[in-house]
TORTIKOL-662139 format. One line per field, with one value per residue (C-alpha): x, y, z; residue in one letter; residue number from 1. Coordinates in nm, 4 decimals, always signed. Example, Ala and Ser with C-alpha at 12.3 -4.5 7.8 and 13.67 -1.06 7.14 Angstrom:
% residues 2
px: (+1.2300 +1.3670)
py: (-0.4500 -0.1060)
pz: (+0.7800 +0.7140)
pado: (A S)
drenfi: (1 2)
***
This chain:
% residues 410
px: (+7.3229 +7.5237 +7.6783 +7.9077 +7.7355 +7.7425 +7.8221 +8.1775 +8.3453 +8.1504 +7.9371 +8.2057 +8.2328 +7.8439 +7.6869 +7.3358 +7.1744 +6.9670 +6.6696 +6.7677 +6.8485 +6.5005 +6.3505 +6.5286 +6.5126 +6.3281 +6.5976 +6.8811 +6.7571 +6.7851 +7.1383 +7.1173 +7.0955 +7.1992 +7.3942 +7.6280 +7.3610 +7.1680 +7.4687 +7.5065 +7.1457 +7.2356 +7.5522 +7.3639 +7.2433 +6.9318 +6.8184 +6.4378 +6.3387 +5.9922 +5.7614 +5.4317 +5.2795 +5.6148 +5.8061 +5.5265 +5.5927 +5.9726 +6.0074 +5.8033 +5.9553 +6.3293 +6.2814 +6.1237 +6.4151 +6.6794 +6.8268 +7.0497 +6.9987 +6.7076 +6.6944 +6.3793 +6.3464 +6.0177 +5.8768 +5.5044 +5.2118 +4.9491 +4.6293 +4.3158 +4.4162 +4.7262 +4.5102 +4.3995 +4.7591 +5.0106 +4.9912 +5.2280 +4.9572 +4.6092 +4.3155 +4.4563 +4.7636 +4.6013 +4.8000 +5.1084 +5.4627 +5.4879 +5.8319 +5.7720 +5.4737 +5.7229 +5.9811 +5.7140 +5.5852 +5.9353 +6.0450 +5.7330 +5.7941 +6.1663 +6.3336 +6.6691 +6.6481 +6.8316 +6.5980 +6.7089 +6.4758 +6.5341 +6.2247 +6.3349 +6.2891 +6.5495 +6.7423 +7.0601 +7.2044 +7.1614 +7.1364 +7.5124 +7.5362 +7.2288 +7.3063 +7.6901 +7.6505 +7.4244 +7.5048 +7.1983 +6.9357 +6.5897 +6.3689 +6.0036 +5.9355 +5.6588 +5.8074 +6.0581 +6.2730 +6.3501 +6.4009 +6.6817 +6.8255 +6.8253 +6.9916 +7.2540 +7.3498 +7.3746 +7.5931 +7.8457 +7.8597 +7.8670 +7.5505 +7.3043 +6.9590 +6.6541 +6.3956 +6.0164 +5.7332 +5.3563 +5.0560 +4.6908 +4.7272 +5.1022 +5.4313 +5.7932 +6.0913 +6.4685 +6.8137 +7.0198 +7.4057 +7.5280 +7.8784 +7.8474 +7.4592 +7.2619 +7.1436 +6.8195 +6.9373 +7.0257 +6.6745 +6.5179 +6.7825 +6.5362 +6.2173 +5.8763 +5.7446 +5.5600 +5.2134 +5.2414 +5.2526 +4.9811 +5.0675 +4.8987 +4.6989 +4.5580 +4.5429 +4.4977 +4.6521 +4.5206 +4.5672 +4.7370 +4.9762 +5.2424 +5.2411 +5.3371 +5.5957 +5.7510 +5.7819 +5.9742 +6.2063 +6.2536 +6.3471 +6.5987 +6.7439 +6.7871 +6.9360 +7.1922 +7.2696 +7.3120 +7.4654 +7.2107 +6.9907 +7.0036 +6.9441 +6.7278 +7.0336 +7.0080 +6.6356 +6.3094 +6.0358 +5.6921 +5.3828 +5.0093 +4.7929 +4.4683 +4.5832 +4.8564 +5.1118 +5.4962 +5.7007 +6.0742 +6.2690 +6.6479 +6.8158 +7.1700 +7.4241 +7.4251 +7.7996 +7.7052 +7.5021 +7.5805 +7.6097 +7.7389 +7.9202 +8.2993 +8.2965 +8.0049 +7.9028 +7.6969 +7.9571 +7.7801 +7.4186 +7.2051 +6.8765 +6.6352 +6.3095 +6.4639 +6.5586 +6.2290 +6.0230 +5.8082 +5.8311 +5.9691 +5.7953 +5.4628 +5.4857 +5.1290 +4.8343 +4.7159 +5.0281 +4.9129 +4.9684 +5.3659 +5.5465 +5.7478 +6.1193 +6.3357 +6.5363 +6.3254 +6.0185 +5.7538 +5.9180 +5.8144 +5.4500 +5.1837 +5.0433 +4.7363 +4.5145 +4.4030 +4.0577 +3.9980 +3.6876 +3.5722 +3.5939 +3.4319 +3.1390 +3.1066 +3.0839 +2.8317 +2.6182 +2.6273 +2.4954 +2.7924 +2.7637 +3.0582 +3.0917 +3.2521 +3.4521 +3.5406 +3.8133 +3.8283 +3.7106 +3.3544 +3.4306 +3.5806 +3.2571 +3.0534 +3.2556 +3.1703 +3.0901 +2.9497 +2.6580 +2.4513 +2.6096 +2.5738 +2.9457 +3.0266 +3.2214 +3.4750 +3.7722 +4.1161 +4.1999 +3.9004 +3.9041 +4.0877 +3.8514 +3.5427 +3.6590 +3.3634 +3.1471 +3.3094 +3.2362 +3.5591 +3.3970 +3.2744 +3.4507 +3.5343 +3.6666 +3.8421 +3.8524 +3.9723 +4.0497 +4.3399 +4.4302 +4.7138 +4.4991 +4.2847 +4.6087 +4.7295 +4.3945 +4.4219 +4.7541 +4.6000 +4.3158 +4.4867 +4.6568 +4.3230 +4.1701 +4.0411 +4.1646 +3.9119 +3.9900 +4.0336 +4.1946 +4.0017 +4.2867 +4.3108 +4.0273 +3.7085 +3.8855 +3.9704 +3.6016 +3.4909 +3.7148 +3.6393 +3.2983 +3.0993 +3.2007 +2.9207 +3.1178 +3.3758 +3.7536 +3.9321)
py: (+14.7568 +14.5894 +14.7439 +14.6594 +14.4048 +14.5117 +14.1602 +14.1748 +13.8300 +13.6361 +13.4784 +13.2631 +13.0614 +13.0015 +12.6617 +12.5841 +12.2458 +12.0540 +12.1556 +12.5343 +12.4665 +12.3369 +12.6258 +12.8987 +12.7498 +13.0303 +13.2638 +13.0127 +13.0072 +13.3693 +13.4618 +13.7942 +13.6122 +13.2664 +13.0618 +13.3512 +13.5871 +13.3394 +13.2728 +13.6469 +13.6460 +13.3741 +13.5280 +13.8787 +14.0044 +14.2544 +14.4530 +14.5754 +14.8530 +14.8024 +14.5084 +14.7071 +14.7882 +14.8080 +14.5361 +14.2804 +14.2417 +14.3291 +14.0291 +13.7740 +13.8484 +13.8700 +13.5525 +13.4098 +13.5318 +13.3588 +13.6305 +13.4391 +13.6412 +13.8860 +14.1024 +14.2893 +14.5637 +14.6204 +14.6265 +14.6332 +14.3961 +14.3132 +14.5106 +14.5330 +14.8451 +14.6753 +14.3889 +14.6007 +14.6189 +14.4270 +14.0934 +13.9117 +13.8888 +13.7544 +13.7945 +13.5133 +13.7225 +14.0063 +14.1087 +13.8871 +14.0210 +14.1269 +14.0069 +13.6718 +13.6199 +13.7564 +13.4889 +13.2230 +13.3308 +13.3904 +13.0434 +12.8862 +13.0344 +12.9573 +12.7578 +12.8215 +13.1997 +13.2964 +13.5431 +13.7857 +13.9605 +14.2874 +14.3494 +14.7113 +15.0697 +15.1784 +15.4653 +15.6618 +15.4456 +15.1090 +15.1809 +15.1687 +14.8272 +14.6890 +14.7999 +14.6972 +14.3580 +14.3835 +14.4585 +14.6853 +14.8572 +14.8946 +15.1685 +15.0591 +15.3397 +15.5792 +15.8901 +16.1430 +16.0997 +15.7425 +15.8132 +16.0678 +15.8220 +15.5433 +15.7883 +15.9088 +15.5527 +15.4352 +15.7230 +15.6827 +15.3010 +15.3236 +15.1201 +15.1500 +15.2560 +15.1540 +15.4147 +15.3886 +15.6063 +15.5939 +15.8146 +15.7879 +15.6993 +15.8118 +15.6241 +15.7146 +15.4902 +15.5504 +15.4339 +15.6423 +15.6284 +15.4408 +15.5126 +15.8947 +15.9209 +16.1290 +16.0690 +16.1274 +16.4686 +16.5741 +16.5536 +16.6663 +16.8812 +16.9633 +16.8113 +16.9481 +17.1532 +16.9320 +16.8641 +16.9793 +16.6303 +16.3916 +16.0385 +15.7401 +15.6989 +16.0453 +16.0518 +15.7086 +15.4698 +15.2627 +14.8941 +14.7877 +15.0935 +14.9666 +14.6259 +14.7859 +15.0414 +14.7643 +14.5283 +14.8077 +14.8194 +14.4584 +14.4780 +14.7500 +14.5525 +14.2543 +14.4748 +14.6105 +14.2615 +14.0753 +14.3789 +14.3773 +14.6388 +15.0150 +15.0932 +15.3963 +15.5922 +15.9592 +15.9139 +15.9473 +15.7331 +15.8633 +15.6665 +15.7814 +15.4735 +15.6483 +15.7454 +15.4766 +15.7266 +15.6989 +16.0231 +16.0250 +16.3138 +16.3507 +16.4010 +16.5196 +16.4742 +16.8031 +16.9162 +17.1067 +16.8056 +16.8177 +16.4272 +16.2905 +16.5984 +16.6536 +16.8537 +16.6911 +16.8638 +16.5591 +16.3108 +16.1056 +16.0090 +16.2963 +16.3361 +16.2786 +16.3493 +16.6907 +16.7562 +16.6796 +16.8148 +16.5076 +16.1668 +15.8627 +15.5985 +15.5501 +15.6747 +15.5515 +15.3851 +15.7146 +15.8806 +16.1280 +16.4136 +16.4088 +16.4389 +16.7765 +16.7320 +16.9228 +17.1794 +17.0947 +17.2553 +17.0989 +17.2267 +17.5771 +17.4866 +17.6166 +17.4129 +17.1887 +17.0846 +16.7251 +16.5963 +16.2123 +16.0602 +15.9703 +16.3229 +16.4568 +16.1951 +16.2925 +16.6559 +16.5984 +16.3849 +16.6666 +16.9157 +17.1249 +17.3593 +17.2326 +17.2776 +16.9641 +17.0564 +16.7823 +16.8551 +16.5440 +16.5198 +16.4485 +16.0982 +16.0297 +16.1706 +15.9111 +15.6382 +15.7665 +16.0947 +16.2480 +16.3915 +16.2874 +16.5595 +16.8189 +16.7942 +17.0565 +16.9272 +17.1854 +16.9992 +17.1016 +17.2746 +17.5031 +17.6060 +17.9338 +18.0247 +17.9385 +18.0788 +18.3257 +18.0218 +17.9538 +18.1517 +18.2686 +18.2599 +17.9038 +17.6186 +17.3889 +17.0442 +16.9837 +16.6270 +16.4166 +16.0488 +16.0127 +16.3585 +16.4856 +16.6990 +16.8666 +16.9553 +17.1218 +17.3157 +17.4279 +17.5736 +17.7545 +17.9064 +18.0081 +18.3193 +18.4060 +18.4760 +18.1250 +18.0379 +17.7875 +17.4854 +17.1075 +16.8508 +16.4923 +16.2866 +15.9848 +16.1270 +15.9494 +15.6073 +15.6148 +15.7376 +15.4368 +15.1971 +15.3436 +15.4897 +15.3784 +15.0429 +15.0659 +15.3031 +15.1579 +15.1897 +15.3014)
pz: (+10.4400 +10.7244 +11.0315 +11.3319 +11.5555 +11.9176 +12.0218 +11.8819 +11.8627 +12.1385 +11.9167 +11.7658 +12.0839 +12.0977 +11.9524 +11.8478 +11.9602 +11.7220 +11.9027 +11.8560 +11.4838 +11.4402 +11.6487 +11.4596 +11.1132 +10.9708 +11.0656 +10.9459 +10.6186 +10.5585 +10.4335 +10.6234 +10.9432 +10.9022 +11.1709 +11.2276 +11.2846 +11.5284 +11.7282 +11.7830 +11.9302 +12.1520 +12.2695 +12.3458 +12.6718 +12.6524 +12.9661 +12.9347 +13.1799 +13.2471 +13.1950 +13.0793 +12.7561 +12.5547 +12.7729 +12.7170 +12.3319 +12.3638 +12.6215 +12.4075 +12.0726 +12.1943 +12.3698 +12.0659 +11.8374 +12.0690 +12.2728 +12.5056 +12.8141 +12.9049 +13.2086 +13.3178 +13.5687 +13.7090 +14.0827 +13.9860 +14.0266 +13.7768 +13.7921 +13.5894 +13.3930 +13.2691 +13.0889 +12.7991 +12.6400 +12.8529 +12.6762 +12.9023 +13.1633 +13.2092 +13.4411 +13.6521 +13.7093 +13.9060 +14.2088 +14.1113 +14.0464 +13.6665 +13.6414 +13.8123 +13.5442 +13.2787 +13.3418 +13.3270 +12.9971 +12.8496 +12.9602 +12.8367 +12.4859 +12.4779 +12.7648 +12.6056 +12.7356 +13.0789 +13.2404 +13.5237 +13.7250 +13.9129 +14.1309 +14.2482 +14.1294 +13.8924 +14.0679 +14.0229 +14.3049 +14.1207 +13.7437 +13.6614 +13.8629 +13.6713 +13.3333 +13.3429 +13.2348 +12.9366 +12.5732 +12.5056 +12.7070 +12.5976 +12.7404 +12.8032 +13.0747 +13.0794 +13.2959 +13.2341 +13.5247 +13.4270 +13.0714 +13.1619 +13.3982 +13.1365 +12.8864 +13.1153 +13.2542 +12.9008 +12.7836 +13.1065 +13.0272 +12.6493 +12.6017 +12.2937 +12.4191 +12.2126 +12.2988 +12.2591 +12.3968 +12.3468 +12.4218 +12.3085 +11.9279 +11.8636 +11.9095 +11.8781 +11.8184 +11.7758 +11.8906 +12.1142 +12.1987 +11.9088 +11.7872 +11.6677 +11.7119 +11.9446 +12.2799 +12.4381 +12.5835 +12.2280 +12.1495 +12.4801 +12.6485 +12.9292 +13.0646 +12.9977 +13.3002 +13.5494 +13.4582 +13.1099 +12.9560 +13.0630 +13.1400 +12.9831 +13.3035 +13.2520 +12.8669 +12.7925 +12.5254 +12.2475 +12.3533 +12.0406 +11.9967 +12.2561 +12.0777 +11.7471 +11.9006 +12.1327 +11.8360 +11.6554 +11.9491 +11.9466 +11.5637 +11.6312 +11.8985 +11.6563 +11.3936 +11.6422 +11.7653 +11.4314 +11.2445 +10.9676 +10.7935 +10.9051 +11.2630 +11.3656 +11.4599 +11.4231 +11.3050 +11.5221 +11.3665 +11.4683 +11.4245 +11.4039 +11.4493 +11.3769 +11.0292 +10.9735 +10.8974 +10.9701 +10.9787 +11.0218 +11.1597 +11.1296 +11.4582 +11.5032 +11.7894 +11.9906 +12.0189 +12.3342 +12.4951 +12.8770 +12.8778 +12.5463 +12.4054 +12.3929 +12.7146 +12.9240 +13.2491 +13.3728 +13.4423 +13.7029 +13.7601 +13.9318 +14.1159 +13.8145 +14.0111 +14.1246 +13.7502 +13.6239 +13.9073 +13.9161 +14.0847 +13.8765 +14.1086 +14.2775 +14.6381 +14.7487 +14.5936 +14.4794 +14.3559 +14.0936 +14.3396 +14.3660 +14.6798 +14.6922 +14.5846 +14.7899 +14.5971 +14.2889 +14.0959 +14.3169 +14.6296 +14.5121 +14.4376 +14.6290 +14.9109 +14.8155 +15.0900 +15.0643 +15.1662 +15.1967 +15.0513 +15.3901 +15.5260 +15.1961 +15.2328 +15.6140 +15.5249 +15.2286 +15.4786 +15.7435 +15.4881 +15.4552 +15.1626 +14.9303 +14.5395 +14.3839 +14.0732 +13.8393 +13.6072 +13.4032 +13.0310 +12.9304 +12.8343 +13.1504 +13.3386 +13.1487 +13.3053 +13.6590 +13.8305 +14.1412 +13.9881 +14.2746 +14.4910 +14.2284 +14.0800 +13.8107 +13.5094 +13.3678 +13.1950 +13.3248 +12.9944 +13.0095 +13.3883 +13.3246 +13.0515 +13.2513 +13.6003 +13.5994 +13.6520 +13.9955 +14.3138 +14.4784 +14.8297 +14.7928 +14.9408 +14.6421 +14.6121 +14.3152 +14.1840 +13.8942 +13.8262 +14.0890 +14.2114 +13.9904 +13.7440 +14.0270 +14.2146 +13.9080 +13.8647 +14.2416 +14.1795 +13.8777 +14.0893 +14.4003 +14.2584 +14.1089 +14.4633 +14.5416 +14.8852 +15.0066 +14.7825 +14.8543 +14.6448 +14.6645 +14.7630 +14.5179 +14.3027 +14.2166 +14.1887 +14.5650 +14.6131 +14.4270 +14.6460 +14.9794 +14.9570 +14.6581 +14.5040 +14.2569 +14.0626 +13.8258 +13.8582 +13.5420)
pado: (M S H N S I V N G R A E A V A L S Q E E V K R Y S R H L I M P E V G M A G Q K K L K A A S V L I V G A G G L G S P L A L Y L A A A G I G R I G I I D Y D T V D H T N L Q R Q I L Y T T D D L G K S K I E I A R Q R I Q A A N P N V Q V D L Y N E P L T S A N A L R L F A P Y D L I I D G T D N F P T R Y L V N D A C V L L G K P N V Y G S I F R F E G Q V T V F N T E D G P C Y R C L Y P E P P P P G L V P S C A E G G V L G V L P G I V G T M Q A L E A I K L I T G I G T P L K G R L L L F D A L H M E F T E L K L R K N P N C V V C G P N P T V T A L I D Y E Q F C G V P A H D H S T Y S A E P E P V P G G T L A L A T E V R Q L S P A D L K A R L D N G D N L V I L D V R E P H E W D I S N L S E Y G A L L I P K G D V L N R V A E L D R S A E I V V Q C R S G G R S A A V I R Q L Q P L G F D N L W N L D G G I N R W A E E I D P S K P L Y)
drenfi: (1 2 3 4 5 6 7 8 9 10 11 12 13 14 15 16 17 18 19 20 21 22 23 24 25 26 27 28 29 30 31 32 33 34 35 36 37 38 39 40 41 42 43 44 45 46 47 48 49 50 51 52 53 54 55 56 57 58 59 60 61 62 63 64 65 66 67 68 69 70 71 72 73 74 75 76 77 78 79 80 81 82 83 84 85 86 87 88 89 90 91 92 93 94 95 96 97 98 99 100 101 102 103 104 105 106 107 108 109 110 111 112 113 114 115 116 117 118 119 120 121 122 123 124 125 126 127 128 129 130 131 132 133 134 135 136 137 138 139 140 141 142 143 144 145 146 147 148 149 150 151 152 153 154 155 156 157 158 159 160 161 162 163 164 165 166 167 168 169 170 171 172 173 174 175 176 177 178 179 180 181 182 183 184 185 186 187 188 189 190 191 192 193 194 195 196 197 198 199 200 201 202 203 204 205 206 207 208 209 210 211 212 213 214 215 216 217 218 219 220 221 222 223 224 225 226 227 228 229 230 231 232 233 234 235 236 237 238 239 240 241 242 243 244 245 246 247 248 249 250 251 252 253 254 255 256 257 258 259 260 261 262 263 264 265 266 267 268 269 270 271 272 273 274 275 276 277 278 279 280 281 282 283 284 285 286 287 288 289 290 291 292 293 294 295 296 297 298 299 300 301 302 303 304 305 306 307 308 309 310 311 312 313 314 315 316 317 318 319 320 321 322 323 324 325 326 327 328 329 330 331 332 333 334 335 336 337 338 339 340 341 342 343 344 345 346 347 348 349 350 351 352 353 354 355 356 357 358 359 360 361 362 363 364 365 366 367 368 369 370 371 372 373 374 375 376 377 378 379 380 381 382 383 384 385 386 387 388 389 390 391 392 393 394 395 396 397 398 399 400 401 402 403 404 405 406 407 408 409 410)
***
């Protein structure tokens, strides 16, 4: 089954060199692709938002396929936790700019590809400018504010949005904003409450999962560009890696969608951090505890007092009677813990059911991996009469970096 290519007639002016004919020969001998399809790939421009787990296979496979122009938006550097799944990077790349390394890897794989780098956070101020030159946008992000931003910018500009998401063992893939198809807001009109959906940093992700999902996103992009096959328009593909199961859900365009409906109320990009009640970008090394957003959900949250690892260590050394409440999961406790200081493990999801184990009159320091879950638990406990609570700023990872390097970071 064929469909209209998003490249239109530009491919007619493109020529393939002898080297490119040899390079893409396995495409050229397939009648569904052929010279016409390969020229469309060379004429196409694709923007990848995020050079992480999804962006890594996306960049490599799109470059190998012969996409003429690939843009990448990312402002992060490579760290140890990336190496388990972000196959663009190696141990030698630690601390280096992701997009600079990505360009080196892409051009090593295919020097015919033009690579544009945008070393900046994607915001409402720059999204339309960055998206405008490209035929297709691929969402490789990992947070709700940026997903809504990508969606709305694509709708306003009329750009297809190849969407993918991953968490633990599960992935999702679809294509938004094509012809009469739905957009992201048709599927998710409102973001989830802050803290309800954990990030990959909190819940983890199987290393090969983003490779599978990112490769499927690359496949959808190639189909949209060449006009072959049946794109995932109006279909959400769910993948369960543990059981190797695929499930397809039908998606319909929402006639009342505030962005892509016939009477849209969102006609310009908004403040997506305020809309979602969480930050889109890291504000510090330990960013799991969000900065309040004026007028947003977080601005109404109860104040959470922060205690630095250095201050906690000083108070423990002074013999202060502190209770350390670790709200991570048992498998995280096995990685590193503060048992030498009598830390009590009660996972975040069990705290309200086990609140009787806690002394309301005690001074309690709540601790997790990096400070986000612990802050959420404090907000749950404060209305129950716990008024002497501290959040360990940066969690046990910051403790490991600043106080006890013998404990591993994760």
